[in-house]
ROTORLO-626990 format. One line per field, with one value per residue: residue in three letters; x, y, z of N, C-alpha, C, O in turn. Coordinates in nm, 3 decimals, always signed. Layout:
BEGIN
code: ala;...
n_xx: X;...
n_yy: Y;...
n_zz: Z;...
ca_xx: X;...
ca_yy: Y;...
ca_zz: Z;...
c_xx: X;...
c_yy: Y;...
c_zz: Z;...
o_xx: X;...
o_yy: Y;...
o_zz: Z;...
//
This chain:
BEGIN
code: unk;unk;unk;unk;unk;unk;unk;unk;unk;unk;unk;unk;unk;unk;unk;unk;unk;unk;unk;unk;unk;unk;unk;unk;unk;unk;unk;unk;unk;unk;unk;unk;unk;unk;unk;unk;unk;unk;unk;unk;unk;unk;unk;unk;unk;unk;unk;unk;unk;unk;unk;unk;unk;unk;unk;unk;unk;unk;unk;unk;unk;unk;unk;unk;unk;unk;unk
n_xx: +0.084;+0.048;+0.192;+0.023;+0.167;+0.355;+0.180;+0.067;+0.287;+0.340;+0.102;+0.116;+0.354;+0.285;+0.069;+0.193;+0.359;+0.162;+0.037;+0.252;+0.300;+0.055;+0.061;+0.287;+0.194;-0.017;+0.120;+0.280;+0.087;-0.003;+0.218;+0.332;+0.261;+0.405;+0.670;+0.958;+1.133;+1.405;+1.425;+1.442;+1.692;+2.019;+2.174;+2.437;+2.794;+2.903;+2.697;+2.485;+2.398;+2.113;+1.779;+1.738;+1.519;+1.497;+1.676;+1.621;+1.347;+1.199;+0.937;+0.795;+0.890;+0.783;+0.515;+0.510;+0.572;+0.349;+0.163
n_yy: -0.118;+0.224;+0.504;+0.795;+1.037;+0.975;+0.915;+1.166;+1.313;+1.180;+1.242;+1.523;+1.562;+1.423;+1.580;+1.824;+1.746;+1.675;+1.922;+2.066;+1.914;+1.947;+2.223;+2.246;+2.104;+2.268;+2.506;+2.406;+2.338;+2.591;+2.739;+2.557;+2.518;+2.725;+2.664;+2.492;+2.180;+2.233;+2.472;+2.405;+2.311;+2.352;+2.679;+2.828;+2.813;+3.086;+3.191;+3.139;+2.800;+2.779;+2.705;+2.763;+2.925;+3.114;+3.315;+3.369;+3.400;+3.618;+3.696;+3.473;+3.431;+3.655;+3.588;+3.369;+3.495;+3.651;+3.489
n_zz: +0.000;-0.073;+0.088;+0.215;+0.180;-0.021;-0.230;-0.268;-0.359;-0.601;-0.737;-0.759;-0.908;-1.140;-1.227;-1.284;-1.495;-1.682;-1.732;-1.840;-2.071;-2.210;-2.254;-2.418;-2.640;-2.723;-2.793;-2.996;-3.187;-3.249;-3.358;-3.524;-3.808;-3.925;-3.909;-4.036;-4.068;-4.081;-3.946;-3.683;-3.635;-3.480;-3.458;-3.660;-3.574;-3.494;-3.348;-3.057;-2.966;-3.032;-3.157;-3.510;-3.584;-3.387;-3.448;-3.717;-3.755;-3.601;-3.557;-3.479;-3.222;-3.097;-3.113;-2.942;-2.702;-2.657;-2.548
ca_xx: +0.000;+0.122;+0.168;-0.044;+0.266;+0.409;+0.073;+0.053;+0.402;+0.317;-0.008;+0.163;+0.451;+0.210;-0.011;+0.285;+0.397;+0.047;+0.018;+0.362;+0.276;-0.058;+0.106;+0.376;+0.111;-0.090;+0.217;+0.318;-0.023;-0.017;+0.327;+0.382;+0.252;+0.499;+0.806;+1.005;+1.224;+1.538;+1.421;+1.467;+1.834;+2.095;+2.233;+2.579;+2.884;+2.924;+2.583;+2.457;+2.334;+1.967;+1.717;+1.756;+1.407;+1.517;+1.748;+1.571;+1.203;+1.166;+0.792;+0.747;+0.920;+0.683;+0.392;+0.523;+0.574;+0.215;+0.085
ca_yy: +0.000;+0.350;+0.600;+0.915;+1.137;+0.932;+0.931;+1.310;+1.353;+1.126;+1.317;+1.659;+1.552;+1.385;+1.694;+1.921;+1.691;+1.682;+2.062;+2.102;+1.848;+2.011;+2.354;+2.225;+2.065;+2.387;+2.595;+2.339;+2.352;+2.732;+2.787;+2.447;+2.536;+2.827;+2.613;+2.378;+2.097;+2.297;+2.582;+2.351;+2.276;+2.457;+2.785;+2.814;+2.838;+3.217;+3.220;+3.038;+2.683;+2.781;+2.674;+2.869;+3.019;+3.221;+3.422;+3.396;+3.429;+3.681;+3.710;+3.357;+3.456;+3.751;+3.513;+3.288;+3.583;+3.705;+3.385
ca_zz: +0.000;-0.080;+0.196;+0.163;+0.136;-0.150;-0.329;-0.296;-0.442;-0.736;-0.798;-0.793;-1.017;-1.259;-1.273;-1.344;-1.626;-1.773;-1.770;-1.930;-2.199;-2.277;-2.299;-2.533;-2.753;-2.769;-2.859;-3.121;-3.284;-3.289;-3.444;-3.606;-3.953;-3.972;-3.895;-4.115;-3.989;-4.076;-3.849;-3.550;-3.622;-3.409;-3.540;-3.695;-3.461;-3.432;-3.261;-2.955;-3.028;-3.019;-3.287;-3.610;-3.594;-3.289;-3.516;-3.851;-3.756;-3.472;-3.540;-3.404;-3.081;-3.048;-3.097;-2.821;-2.586;-2.637;-2.483
c_xx: +0.089;+0.091;+0.102;+0.054;+0.323;+0.305;+0.054;+0.166;+0.383;+0.208;+0.038;+0.259;+0.380;+0.129;+0.077;+0.328;+0.284;+0.024;+0.128;+0.343;+0.163;-0.019;+0.196;+0.296;+0.035;+0.002;+0.258;+0.211;-0.034;+0.092;+0.379;+0.373;+0.352;+0.644;+0.833;+1.102;+1.362;+1.541;+1.453;+1.612;+1.908;+2.156;+2.381;+2.669;+2.905;+2.812;+2.571;+2.384;+2.185;+1.906;+1.726;+1.642;+1.418;+1.584;+1.682;+1.424;+1.162;+1.016;+0.732;+0.776;+0.821;+0.550;+0.395;+0.519;+0.435;+0.124;+0.035
c_yy: +0.124;+0.437;+0.724;+1.022;+1.104;+0.949;+1.078;+1.359;+1.305;+1.205;+1.456;+1.654;+1.514;+1.500;+1.799;+1.874;+1.700;+1.825;+2.106;+2.039;+1.912;+2.149;+2.342;+2.186;+2.184;+2.483;+2.535;+2.350;+2.494;+2.775;+2.679;+2.469;+2.638;+2.781;+2.501;+2.301;+2.163;+2.414;+2.534;+2.308;+2.386;+2.558;+2.759;+2.860;+2.982;+3.255;+3.113;+2.921;+2.674;+2.742;+2.793;+2.969;+3.132;+3.341;+3.463;+3.434;+3.492;+3.698;+3.591;+3.373;+3.554;+3.682;+3.429;+3.374;+3.637;+3.609;+3.431
c_zz: +0.000;+0.041;+0.137;+0.113;+0.000;-0.260;-0.366;-0.385;-0.585;-0.807;-0.842;-0.911;-1.147;-1.316;-1.340;-1.482;-1.727;-1.821;-1.867;-2.067;-2.277;-2.330;-2.421;-2.657;-2.810;-2.844;-2.993;-3.227;-3.335;-3.385;-3.538;-3.755;-4.009;-3.966;-3.994;-4.028;-3.977;-3.978;-3.708;-3.529;-3.546;-3.506;-3.563;-3.580;-3.413;-3.334;-3.153;-3.020;-2.999;-3.154;-3.382;-3.613;-3.492;-3.355;-3.648;-3.857;-3.623;-3.450;-3.465;-3.255;-3.021;-3.026;-2.969;-2.695;-2.555;-2.563;-2.352
o_xx: +0.193;-0.022;+0.123;+0.025;+0.339;+0.337;+0.028;+0.143;+0.407;+0.220;+0.003;+0.246;+0.413;+0.120;+0.038;+0.334;+0.307;-0.005;+0.101;+0.367;+0.174;-0.061;+0.183;+0.328;+0.025;-0.035;+0.269;+0.241;-0.070;+0.063;+0.463;+0.471;+0.380;+0.733;+0.743;+1.147;+1.428;+1.649;+1.488;+1.650;+1.864;+2.187;+2.443;+2.624;+2.925;+2.830;+2.639;+2.314;+2.137;+1.976;+1.722;+1.665;+1.355;+1.553;+1.687;+1.380;+1.096;+0.971;+0.632;+0.695;+0.778;+0.479;+0.295;+0.468;+0.404;+0.016;-0.034
o_yy: +0.127;+0.442;+0.755;+1.090;+1.191;+0.992;+1.110;+1.438;+1.380;+1.232;+1.500;+1.734;+1.567;+1.517;+1.856;+1.953;+1.730;+1.847;+2.175;+2.103;+1.930;+2.188;+2.419;+2.230;+2.198;+2.535;+2.607;+2.370;+2.517;+2.842;+2.708;+2.441;+2.637;+2.852;+2.426;+2.351;+2.151;+2.451;+2.615;+2.272;+2.501;+2.525;+2.677;+2.937;+2.998;+3.341;+3.010;+2.940;+2.574;+2.746;+2.908;+3.087;+3.236;+3.455;+3.580;+3.494;+3.427;+3.711;+3.605;+3.333;+3.537;+3.714;+3.419;+3.330;+3.666;+3.648;+3.356
o_zz: +0.066;+0.090;+0.020;+0.015;-0.085;-0.370;-0.482;-0.476;-0.679;-0.926;-0.952;-1.004;-1.253;-1.437;-1.442;-1.576;-1.844;-1.938;-1.965;-2.169;-2.398;-2.439;-2.516;-2.767;-2.932;-2.950;-3.092;-3.345;-3.451;-3.484;-3.623;-3.826;-4.129;-4.013;-4.031;-3.925;-3.874;-3.931;-3.622;-3.417;-3.548;-3.621;-3.494;-3.495;-3.293;-3.248;-3.157;-3.119;-2.946;-3.255;-3.340;-3.642;-3.509;-3.322;-3.686;-3.955;-3.542;-3.336;-3.395;-3.171;-2.906;-2.930;-2.898;-2.592;-2.439;-2.519;-2.283
//
């Protein structure tokens, strides 16, 4: 049998994961049609290794910030 404290920890961690997953899915549906697979590759070496769309498509970042 699970102790009540352990069950509460599992419930909280599971809920946080579910909310994060649902948020990621919603964001993906909103900006997904505007991205190509190459936009998700890391940027070239003079820049930080962030996805290319961070540097090449600033309008998508503005869309994400408006959330």
